[in-house]
C-alpha positions, -999 to +999 in steps of 0.1 A: +004+000+001+007+032-010+005+065+013+014+099-001+015+127+016+013+167+003+022+195+023+000+206+046-012+245+049-016+270+017+012+289-012-011+318-003-007+344+024-043+354+026-072+354+046-093+319+039-126+319+042-119+292+062-100+319+089-129+345+085-154+320+096-136+308+128-127+344+136-164+348+135-168+315+159-138+331+180-153+367+186-192+351+191-175+323+219-154+346+240-183+366+246-199+340+258-168+328+283-166+367+301-178+366+333-197+398+347-190+394+385-202+431+395-214+461+377-236+485+393-258+505+365-226+512+347-226+487+323-235+482+289-216+518+283-230+542+258-206+538+227-204+576+223-188+582+262-157+587+263-133+562+277-100+564+296-083+529+293-054+515+309-034+484+326-007+463+313-035+442+291-049+473+273-030+473+238-011+441+244-044+419+262-031+381+264-047+361+241-041+324+262-015+310+281+024+303+269+038+264+261+020+242+239-013+256+249-004+288+224-014+289+189+009+308+166-022+325+147-017+354+119-033+383+145-054+393+177-072+423+186-065+443+217-093+460+243-073+490+223-082+480+186-123+462+198-127+495+212-113+518+188-130+495+160-163+501+175-154+539+175-152+546+215-139+582+219-102+572+239-090+601+259-056+579+273-037+580+236-003+591+253-004+567+280-010+536+254+023+545+228+040+552+256+033+520+268+038+504+237+075+516+237+078+500+271+064+466+255+084+459+231+119+468+254+109+441+276+098+423+251+138+427+233+152+420+267+135+387+273+147+372+242+180+380+241+176+365+280+159+331+268+187+330+236+213+334+269+198+307+288+189+283+261+233+278+253+233+265+286+208+238+284+201+208+267+165+217+256+155+254+249+126+247+261+134+245+295+156+281+288+120+295+279+094+278+305+120+293+331+117+325+319+080+333+315+080+367+297+061+395+325+039+427+311+059+452+324+034+482+340+032+515+322+039+549+333+026+565+359-014+579+351-019+615+354-050+639+354-045+642+314-049+609+309-085+611+319-095+640+314-135+642+299-135+607+306-170+593+312-154+559+331-118+540+329-111+503+322-083+489+337-069+460+323-051+433+348-035+408+326-009+376+338+008+357+317+012+319+326+015+286+311+038+254+308+064+241+330+060+272+356+034+279+382+023+309+390+027+328+428+007+341+448+031+373+452+022+413+439+021+410+403+009+378+399-019+365+424-015+394+442-020+427+429+011+448+421+019+478+438+020+498+404-016+491+402-031+493+431-016+530+433-033+534+393-072+522+407-061+545+438-051+578+415-084+571+395-107+564+423-094+592+441-113+613+410-136+597+415-142+586+386-158+552+381-138+524+375-148+493+354-114+462+360-108+438+334-092+400+351-074+392+317-059+362+332-057+325+334-073+321+367-082+345+402-065+372+411-071+385+443-093+412+442-110+418+478-092+445+494-100+463+461-135+456+465-136+470+498-115+503+497-127+511+463-151+533+462-160+537+428-151+509+413-183+500+397-175+469+369-163+441+376-151+417+343-139+381+348-119+380+309-101+355+310-079+346+281-100+344+250-079+343+221-074+358+184-112+377+190-104+388+229-107+429+218-133+428+197-154+402+218-151+426+254-161+460+227-187+435+222-196+429+257-186+470+275-211+485+246-240+463+249-241+443+216-236+416+233-252+404+268-227+390+297-239+350+295-208+337+312-203+317+349-172+308+365-159+269+363-139+278+397-145+293+435-125+329+434-117+332+477-112+360+496-076+355+507-056+334+493-050+314+523-085+303+521-078+276+494-080+239+515-039+234+494-029+274+498-001+268+522+013+224+510+006+240+474+037+230+450+066+254+457+046+273+485+054+244+513+094+242+497+083+207+490+086+199+449+089+164+455+055+155+472+022+172+469-005+155+496-039+161+491-051+162+525-081+180+513-097+153+500-131+155+480-137+194+498-122+211+464-134+243+456-170+247+464-175+219+479-151+231+507-164+269+508-194+251+510-191+226+535-168+246+563-196+275+555-166+299+546-175+323+522-161+329+488-157+366+472-172+351+439-188+317+441-185+290+417-214+289+387-217+329+392-221+359+367-243+384+361-261+400+330-272+431+319-314+416+323-328+397+359-335+361+352-362+342+377-354+305+381-386+284+392-391+245+405-416+229+384-418+195+391-394+162+390-398+128+382-373+095+388-371+065+370-349+028+369-322+053+351-330+090+360-345+117+375-351+146+361-361+183+372-379+204+355-377+250+353-393+278+341-367+305+335-384+339+327-365+371+318-376+396+346-359+425+327-376+448+305-342+459+282-325+432+272-323+398+260-299+378+273-293+334+289-290+319+321-277+289+332-296+265+359-277+249+382-290+216+394-270+206+432-278+178+455-267+174+492-262+135+499-273+118+531-247+124+555-241+087+575-206+099+596-179+099+572-167+130+552-192+144+530-198+174+511-229+197+517-239+197+480-223+191+444-233+198+411-255+171+394-268+192+361-270+223+342-288+237+314-281+268+295-317+282+280-320+301+246-318+336+242-352+347+262-363+385+248-375+407+282-409+389+290-401+349+273-402+320+291-386+288+283-391+259+302-357+235+304-351+198+318-328+183+335-313+148+339-298+135+369-284+103+366-277+083+396-238+079+396-241+117+400-259+112+435-237+086+443-205+080+466-175+060+462-168+034+492-131+023+489-144-002+516-167-018+495-153-016+461-182+000+445-198+031+436-231+030+464-261+050+463-267+060+497-294+051+520-314+083+531-331+113+519-312+130+496-321+172+490-323+189+455-316+225+450-321+248+417-306+281+411-280+300+395-248+295+415-229+273+441-246+293+470-275+304+448-302+281+450-327+269+466-347+234+473-367+221+456-374+184+464-362+158+480-354+123+468-356+091+490-340+063+486-349+030+506-321+009+507-291+012+497-281+005+460-244-007+446-244+007+414-210+000+397-182-026+414-145-013+412-116-029+419-084-019+440-063+013+420-030+028+432-025+024+472-013+048+493+022+039+502+027+063+524-004+077+551-019+109+557-045+120+572-070+141+554-099+165+564-128+152+582-166+154+578-173+190+579-199+196+607-213+226+593-221+207+562-241+181+586-259+207+599-270+222+570-278+193+552-301+179+579-318+208+580-326+209+537-335+172+546-363+184+582-375+208+549-416+205+532-409+197+500-419+174+469-409+142+474-401+113+448-386+079+455-362+063+433-348+035+432-319+028+402-308-004+382-271-008+390-250+013+362-245-014+331-215-028+333-188-011+310-177-039+284-139-044+285-124-034+257-116-061+233-075-060+228-065-062+189-040-084+189-011-071+163+001-098+141+036-107+124+070-109+141+068-095+171+098-068+170+089-061+141+059-044+163+078-023+188+087+009+169+046+008+169+050+017+206+067+054+204+068+079+181+087+088+148+127+090+164+136+127+153+160+151+160+157+187+181+127+167+201+111+190+227+091+188+255+071+211+241+065+193+205+087+196+181+088+163+170+065+167+142+078+162+105+052+158+078+037+190+094+058+215+109+052+228+144+031+196+151+034+179+179+052+143+167+038+116+149+032+077+155+052+057+138+053+054+100+075+019+101+048-002+090+034+020+061+054+007+031+049-030+045+014-034+055+000+000+056-002+012+090-001+050+084+013+078+113-009+098+127+002+132+128-009+148+162-011+188+176-011+205+202-042+220+222-068+230+237-071+266+221-064+259+189-036+235+167-003+255+176+012+246+143+042+266+129+032+302+109+045+294+078+077+275+070+098+268+035+098+237+011+133+233-008+129+235-041+159+211-050+151+185-025+114+190-016+121+185+014+110+209+047+132+239+063+139+228+099+137+249+123+144+245+163+119+243+195+126+278+198+107+291+162+080+273+170+070+297+198+053+330+199+049+335+160+085+329+156+093+358+176+127+340+195+140+327+162+120+345+135+127+322+106+159+332+071+141+338+039+155+309+018+155+320-024+154+285-040+125+277-011+089+276-016+067+295+016+034+276+032+016+289+057-007+277+084-024+302+100-048+283+128-068+302+149-067+311+184-101+301+205-103+315+235-088+288+262-100+263+279-117+278+310-129+308+289-150+279+267-158+261+302-178+295+312-201+299+290-219+266+302-228+259+267-226+227+254-237+233+219-213+259+214-187+235+219-203+207+200-197+240+174-162+247+186-154+214+182-163+205+149-143+240+138-113+226+152-123+188+131-122+214+103-091+227+111-073+196+110-086+186+076-070+219+065-036+210+080-037+175+077-037+166+118-052+135+131-052+135+168-058+171+191-037+169+218-071+183+240-095+189+255-076+192+290-095+174+322-074+181+348-088+199+379-087+236+392-078+220+429-057+256+431-052+288+419-016+286+409-016+262+389+001+274+357-018+253+334-050+257+344-061+281+320-058+256+298-085+231+320-121+236+321-133+234+356-129+224+393-158+204+388-156+170+372-190+174+360-190+202+339-152+199+332-162+161+315-198+178+300-178+205+287-153+180+273-177+152+261-193+182+239-157+190+221-153+159+217-181+143+202-177+182+176-143+172+170-148+134+161-184+139+143-177+121+115-152+096+125-119+113+105-103+126+133-096+120+172-088+139+199-067+125+232-079+140+263-059+146+287-030+148+313-049+110+328-042+119+358-039+144+388-015+162+367-029+199+393+007+216+394+036+225+368+069+230+390+085+195+395+059+184+373+077+148+355+089+142+390+067+150+417+048+125+434+005+129+440-002+114+472-044+110+471-068+089+486-086+063+451-121+078+471-105+112+462-094+105+429-124+083+415-146+114+423-127+148+419-095+135+398-111+112+375-146+113+369-144+139+343-124+116+322-151+081+334-180+111+313-163+117+284-155+082+282-188+063+285-205+097+266-184+107+237-154+075+233-127+099+226-097+083+203-073+084+226-062+098+263-025+116+274-011+101+307+004+124+327+039+131+342+035+129+376+036+099+401+000+088+422+013+074+452+049+064+438+036+054+408+038+068+373+011+077+352+025+062+320+035+031+342+006+026+358-017-004+352-040+013+377-046+034+352-044+023+317-057-006+313-076-017+350-095+018+352-099+027+316-098-007+298-117-028+321-141-007+342-150+022+317-145+007+286-122+022+267-107+010+232-090+043+219-051+046+223-032+055+253+001+080+248+026+093+271+032+128+278+060+143+259+098+132+266+080+113+297+109+083+298+136+110+293+138+121+329+166+095+351+137+092+377+110+093+346+085+065+335+105+034+324+099+027+288+091-011+291+070-005+320+048+016+295+037-012+271+032-033+304+008-007+316-013-007+290+003+026+277+009+020+242+029+052+226+058+068+241+059+103+228+081+116+210+102+083+213+138+082+211+162+054+213+170+044+246+130+036+244+134+011+216+162-006+231+146-011+269+120-025+252+135-050+234+160-053+263+125-067+286+112-083+260+149-108+258+147-110+295+106-118+301+095-092+319+074-078+289+053-100+278+050-104+241+014-100+246+014-068+260+036-058+235+013-073+208-019-057+226-005-020+227+006-026+188-026-037+182-046-009+190-027+018+174-031-004+143-067+004+147-066+037+151-047+043+121-074+020+103-106+034+116-096+073+116-083+062+078-114+047+068-135+080+083-121+102+055 
């Protein structure tokens, strides 16, 4: 079988119709993900009202995080450009111009530092990750900068990314002194201030909100991709009505988070991370221990008002269905509301959160006075708890109280479910045993008291007697045939020189993350699969050149694939043809999830699939499903939420969109507990099996069962002493035996390279089918283990068989 490969991209540098169409979708998705946190009535603004625009993100709005989650798109629209395009009068042009000079000076100094440090390390990406660009501060703002303005818009921006966590210091999680001084001046001038938070996660605002008298509005805009500035202008001017909801709790103080003192580098110990909070993550913790957040999970305002009224509840053998009527009670604006259903489960003496999200639905656009009835299905698994003692998911005997509302705190009890006898929904196998015992948080007294009060309320009550969950069929292992020695190259990616942690290993599509093996392409027609990073779009090189004489791509280093080539600008070759790969930079994962819009996520997934087809990509290395355990995780922007149900449902919708025609696949990641970036390749996550299953694996389970993703990527970290890529418990027992996952499992990049990293042959033995991007040591180690009998021939054939099956399946879908 002859497999041909054409160059990806276009010789035409002009914007294609696809670019224009996807830019419009990026703008719509960005507006849908903006969360209005405060508004004293100043918003929306009149388009003719003069505005004073300040802040380090005003003219250089951060579109997304750095690292593999970046996108080398054509151009980005800043907030300054968005307001200018909307013809909003700006009084602070001179401040913006001065900041531009400071910004470019800082950029060139940053580039020089990275290029110098890159000479001292084996992998240039390490120099990049260790030196994240820090946006410079602007000059002091003066009265002439805001003279004549009706309001000031102040943008607080933060940059974070792969390989390095945020800090709780000023200028990151906390405001810098310059930011505080700027805002004090504006407040003293009695100018209404609209604060925009352009960051991948929370920034502490409590002091600001308590001290400022003229803080008129706050919007969490997150990082909105290439159309961010246009989307912000749409919302500020009322062309789009805010509809986003927070997907993570914003604490009043960093110290309020249960892992505040011990997260990552905070306690000086990067070798281990002990999840002492157990199941009490995010709103589960704040709710259960009566700690008041600054802004709760699920919270977000609109330019209109909604009433959310419980209509009724029904239960059958499979699910509970909650009917809710939503009305737009405002008089001026159409808008959308997110109905959220929470459940307080029986408090039987063990650790149990006060309530958890068990379902949600987003309304259609409702004009003033319009009403919509929605029905939200809650399956039994969402009400269940995991028992390590019984190795089962249990629906406990007792009374469950359902709450309906529009945030984790603004919800009212509406009905009781009565479970007469304990139900075993699903039997499990023991996994990931704790090697070093530790104390977890015990039951929360406030949670028990509040749940008891809720149980005593006179509410409609229905009996719930669900059938056990239909047991997933263990995936059938397609054992590859032929000489086993010929199959070994399928167990790692194409070995290329200069492969990096960031994924510059792709050859056939320049800038792609890597490829599976092409060893059997000619002999057996097993096409290698080409992969591209995500999750805000495809990360490819913006352009590349092909030598006309040799017909080969002219190579560039890893730094040339970063920041649109700013760090290592591509050199022009006269005897070469240039190809362009302008991908779309959509909003980051958190911003997408803040839309709570499953239909939009499907549409986004289909757009990703269209770009994958255009650029010859088989597997997209996304969605990211790790939980927002702590706001300092440097990669939280890639992930969706602190809640596993929301994360799983958003990712499932994206997966269905990408895989709608069977020709492309997603790779859900990082499996599991990749909740910090500092020392991510060595940290040992110590977590109970219950917390692991209820919080950190649950989102992955939802996606596997609801959307059948093509692939899973294991994480770098250890879980209770075992590298994730070497964990048979994760790869085989949980994913394949319990969930019925029948796709490919791959490692994260270079997991086997560190001395204390994953062991190559143990990846195959665990069921981690492919080591990416592949190196000669992987091959040698696997062959040695096979010869010595510690790696079984059947295990090699199973890994190779799954890769062959997926390659054939994706090829048949085209």
